[in-house]
Structure formats: C-alpha cells, structure tokens
N, C-alpha and C positions, 0 to 999 in steps of 0.2 A: 400564717404561712411564712416560713423563713425566706428572707431575700439574700441572694448571694451578692457579694461585692463585685465590682467591675473586674478586679484582678482574678477572682475565682471563676467568673464567667469566661473570661478570656482564656484561662487555663483549660477549662472544660472544652471549649470550642477548639482550641489548639490540639487537644488530645484526640477528639473525635473526628475532626476534619481539618487537617493541617492547612488545606488550601483556603480555609475561611479566616485564618489568622490575620492576614493583611487586610482583608475586608473589614473585619471587626475593629482593628486598630484605626482604620481610616474613617469609618462611619460611626463608631460608637465612642471610643476613647479619644479619637482625633489625634492620636499620636502614631508616628510611623512604626512599622514592624522593625524589630532589631535583627531578627533572623527568620528565615522562612525555608521550610523544607517541602518540596512538592515534586511530583513526577511530571516530566515534560514529554519529549518525544518518545521516551521509553519508560514504561511504568516501573521498571526495575532500577532506573537510574535516578537517584535523588540529587537535586540541585539545591545548594544552600546559597541564598542571595541576600545581600544587604540592601537597604533602601537607598535610592539615589536622591541625595539632597541637592547635588549640583546638576549640571547638564550631562546626561548620559553620553557615552562615546558613540562614534559613528556606526560601529558594528551593531550596537543595540538599536539605534534608530533604523538601521537597514532592516532589522528584524521586525520592527514596528511597522515599517512601510509595507511589508509583505509584497515585495515587488513582483514575486512570481505570479500574483493574481492580476497585475496590471495589464497583462496580455489581453484581458477582456476589454480593455479600453483602446490600447494602441493598435491591435490587429484590425478592427473594423475601421478605425481612422485611416490607417495606411491604405486599406483597400478602397475606402471612399476617395482618397486622393488619386489612387491608381485608376479607378473607374473614370474620374474626371479627365484624366489624360487619355486613356484608351478610347473612351466613347466620344469625347468632345475636344480633344487636343488642347486642353487648358490645364496649366499647372504653374503655380506661383510658389517657389521654394520657401520664401520667407513666411508666408501665411501657413504653409504646410508645417513648418517647424514650430510656429507658435501654437498651432492646434495640438501638436504632439506634446509640447511642454505643458500646456494647460491641462490636457487630459491625464498625463502622468501625475501631476500635482493633485488633481482632483481625486484620482483613484487612490493615491496614497492617503489623502485626507479621509476618504470614505472608509478605508480599512481601519484607520485609527479611530474614527468616529464610532464604528461598530464596536471596536474593542472597549472604548470608553463607556458607552452606554450599556453594553452587555455587562461590563463590570459593575456599573451602578445598579443594574437591575438583577444582580446576583447570578447571572447565567454562568459566568466563569467559575464562581465559587462552588457550584454544584458538580463540577467536572469530576468524573470518577477516575479510579486508577487505571482502568483499561482504556487509555486514551488512544484515539486514532490520530496519527500525526498530520493528516491532511484536512482535519476539520477543526472547528473552534477558532478562537482568536490567537493572538501571538503569545498570550500568557505573561506578558511583561508587566501588566498592571497587578495581576493577582500575585505575582512573585515579588513585587516591590522594586523591580529594576528600573521602572519609570514611574514617577509620581503622576497621578491622574491629572492634576492641574497643569503639569508640564506638557503632557500629551495633548491636552486641550488647547494650549497655547500654540503648539506646533501645527496641529491640523487646522486651527482657525487661520493661522498665517498662510498656510497652503491654499485654503479656500479663497482668501483675499486676493492672492496673486492670480489664481486660476480665474476668478471672476473678473479681475482687471483685464486679463488677456481676452476673455470672452467679450467684455464690453468694447474693447478696442476693435476686435474683429467684427462685432456687430455694427459699430459706427462705420468701419471701413468697407465692409462687404454687404451689409444688408440686415434688415430687422429680423429676418428669420433666425439669424444666429442668436439674437437676444432671446427670442422665444425658446429656442432649443436649450440655451444656457439656463434659463429660468427653470425649465422642466427638469433638466439634468441635475441641477443643484438641489432642487426640491426633492427629487427621488433619492439622490445620494445622501443628503444630510438627514432627511426624515425617515430613512430606512430603519434606523434604530432610535433616532432622537424623538423625544416627546414634543408635541402632544400626538403626532400622527402615528409614528412608528409602524411603517408599512410591514416590516419584517415580523412584527408581533401580531399582525392581524390577518395573515394569510394573503396579503396583497403584494408582498415584496418580490416574489418570484416573477410575476407578470410585469411588474414595473421595471425590473432589471432586464427582462427579455427585450422590452421595447427600447430602453435606454442604451443598453450595451450591445445592440445589434443595429437595426435600421436608424435609431436615433443618432448615434455617433456617426454611422456611415453617411447618412444624409447630410448631417452637419458638415463633415469634412468635405463632402462633395460640393455642397453649396458654397463653402468658403472659396473654393476654386472657380466655380462656374456661375455663381449667383443665380442658380435655379435648382429645382428639384428634379428627380429622375426616378422612374421605375427601375432602371438598371441598377442604380445605387441601392435602392430599397431591397431589391431581390438578391443582389450580390452579398449584402451584409446581413440579411435575415437569418441565414444558418448560424451565424455567430451568436445572435441573441437567443435562438432556440437552444443551442448547445450550452450557453451559459445558464439558462433555465434548468437544463439537465444537471449541470454541475452543482448548482445551488441545491437542487433536490437531493442528489446523492450525498452531498455534504451534510444535509440536515438529518439523514437517517441515523448516523452514529450518535448524533447529539440529541436524539429523541427525548430521553429521560431528563437530561439537563435543561433542555429548552422548555419542557412542560413545567418543571419545578420553578424555573425562572419566569414563567408567564409568557415565554416567547412562542406564541401559537401560530407558527408558520404552517404551511400546508401539511407537512409530515406530522408535526406535533398535533394538529387538529384531527387528521384522518387516520393516522397510524402508519407504521412502517410498511405494511403490505401495500397500502394505497400509494405510498411513496415510491415503492419499487415499480408498480404499474405505471405511475406517472412518469417516472424516469425513462422506462423503456419506450413508451409512446413518444415522448418528446425527443429522445435521442434519435430514434428512427425517422421521426418527422423531419429532422434537420437534413438528413440525407435525401429524403423525399423532395424537399425544397430545392436541393442542388440538382437533382435529376430533372425536376420540372423547369427549373431555371435554364438549364441547358436546352431542353426540348423547346422552350419558348424563345430561345435566342437572347435571354437576359444575362446569361453567364457563358463565357467562352467554352467551346467544346473541350478544351484541355482541362477545364474545371472538373471533368469526370475523374481526373487523377485523384481528386480528394476522396473518392470512394475507396481508395486503397487503405484508408483507415478503418474500414468496416470490420475487418478481423479484430482490431483492438476493441471496437465497440461491442462486438458479440462476446468477446472474452470478458469484458467488463460486466456485461449483463449476466453472464454465467456465474461469475464470482459473487456478484451482488445477490442473486437469487439464492445461492447456497449459504451465504453468510450474513444476511442483512440484520440479523439479531445480535451479531458479535462485532462490535466496533473495530477490534484489532484485526480479526480475520478478514474483514471486508476492506481493510486499508488498500490492498492492491487494486480493488475496484475504483476507489477514489483516485489513485494514481493513474489508472487506465483512462478515466474520464478526462483528467488533465491532459494526458497524451493525445486522446482522440480530438479534443477541442483544439489544442495547439497545432498538431500536425495537419489537421484538416484546414485550419486557417493558413498555415504555411503553404500548403499545396494550392489553395485558391489564390493566394498572393502571387505565387510563382506563375500560375496560369495567366493572370492579368499582366504580369511582367512580360511574358513571352508575347502576349497579344499586342501590347503597346510599345514594345521596344523599337526605338529608332536610332540609328547611328548619328543622325544630325541633331539629336536632342537628348544627349546623354544625361544631363541633369534631371530632366523630367522622367527619363526612363529608369535611371539608376538610384536616385536619391531615396525614394520610398523603400526600395529593396534594401539599401544600405542601412537605413534607420531600423528596419525590421531586424536585420542581422545584429546590429549593435544592441538593441533593446533585448533581443532574445538570448544573447549569450549567457547572462547570469541565470536566466531561467533554465536554459539547456544544461548548465552545470548542475543545478539542483536536481533536475529530472534524471540526468545521467548518474549522479550520486545515489539517488533513490533506487534506480534500476540495478545498479551494481551491488547494492546491499540485499536485493531480493534473493 
C-alpha cells in the first residue's frame, strides 16, 4: 500500500475540509497553519486568518471570553445578594463585588476550557458550512487566531484568581463557601476536560442546572448572611432550569458534529426529537417554578412580571419544532432562548429590587441593580444587533 507524505496528506485534508487544516498542523505536523479559510457567523463569508504567534489583541480575547454567556453566572449571583438584603436585611458590598469578580473570571475560564478541549477532541473540526451563530465555540482555535497553549495559559490564570477569591471568602465567611467553590470548579473544569468530561457523558446539563442556578444563588446568599435559605434556593432555581433549556437547544444544531467528536451529551445520545421534547418540558418547568414560588411566598408577588416573557418562550418553541433539523433556520430559536433567559432574569431582579428598596440604605438597594446594568450592557448590544439583523 502506498503511503502519502505529510505534505500530501495535509493538502488532501485542506481541500476536503478547510476547517481541519489548523487541527492537522497543530496535532500532526506540529507546525502552525500559515493561512486558514473557514466560514464563521455566515457560511457565505470566508475569513482568512493568520496564526497568532504573539499575544492576541483584546478584541480577540473578548471573543474568546464569550461574555454574552456569563449572564448565566452573574444573574443568579446578583439575585442571591438581593435576596439576602430583601429577606434578611444583610448586605456587604465588598463581599458582593468579590463574588461577582470571581464568577465572571470563572465563567470566562469555563468558556475557554470548553473551546480548548472541544478543539482537542475534534468537535470544532467537524463543524459544517451551515453553521448556527449561537452554538458551538468561539472558533478562535480552529481558525488559528489564538494558539491552544496561549488560551490554556489564560484560562488557567483566570481559574487561579477565581479560586483565590473563593478561598478568601471561605476563610472570611464560612466553610460552605469552600464546599460550593470546590463543586463549582469541579463542574466547570471537568465539563469538557478529561478524565470526567461531564458534557461528553450526558451529565453536563444537570450539573450546569445545579451550579448555575441554586448553586451560585445559595453561595452568593451565604456570603452575605452566613446561612442557607429556601428563599434563595427557590428564587434562583428558575435560572438553572432555563440554563438547562439553553444548553439543550444549543446542542440540537451541533448534533452531527458532537456525535462525530464523541461528545455524547443528551441530544447526541437520544436524538434531536428527544432534545426538542426535553427543551419544551424544561423551559415550561422554569415558569412553573416561578408560579409555585410566588404561591408559596418564596418569590415576591411582583415576580409574576417575569411571566411576560412567556410569548418569547412559545415563539421559540414554535420555531424549534418547525426547524430543529436545520441549524441555520432554527437560529432564531436559539436567540429566542437567550432572550427568554435574560429577560426573565432581569424581571425577577427588578421584582426583588422593588421589594427590598429602602431610601436609608441606598448602597444595599442600588448596588446589585447597578452591577446588573453594567454587566448586561455589552450583552444587550449583542442581542440588539442580532434582533436588528433578523
């Protein structure tokens, strides 16, 4: 049998799958790609990128952080702090800001960790031309704009700082913080990292539900009050369930690529139709939790305003059911889920703000809301731009 040379093999891979070129260079020839042509947010738009030998610019790193997904961390944390003030009249601004800083760093590190290990496991290499702009990774590794080792250095540094903040809070506020820190880091890092790889075994979705809802909410509440509360659990549980829904709907367009890359999440294991059913049940359950929370007195009555996002949820479900086999046509459903999650969270935060507002305690009343506004502005710009292009 004739054997092809490395150069010949590289040429064949480049011609048959341009997106594999960088991967081949990195893992086989161990030399960087000189040029790379791949489709990113639009399959008709080809981007030619050179490899980054130095340190990429801030705009590139901002893309790598995928800040628009960090709302899954900072929203329940803000609400946990607000519940501590509303229910217990306890609020420590310094600790609150440390919690927010640690969570943002941890979530940015999580996003880069997912990118890094998905790239290592070939998931990004199998991406098709019909790409959904709201799913998959940043594409910065497969395009050669950031070197894998450089990304690993940055997300490792972020984890170190976030863990340092968590240890300080644990020593200052109580051992439960250390326990939640350990669980959170474990779930974040090993979502795609070996040997556990939750996201590859059908366990990632439930782990993220627990961590990015009541896990973060209870932690933020505990830092303020040094106790746990059913109010904090119930108030932040809808965030976790909605994140579960968001992960599920984002897995549907990536079904083929995930299966090829061995990423056997729930959708890749059970199929797109099962994913649609799971999405619908989980999304509607989140609203059910809000209704039950109000009925049980665990969520302020004004929290019913969050049900105003139900039309977005129903529209999202309708688009998904009609287009779940077409990644591009179902993209509006992915955007709709992002809007449903974010707007529901904003309305719940506003409900707690009204419930706990006091003129004689403006810092405790206004700081969480101000942080929410500052953090959400760049996300709102992205969503506004996406909606204007529809």
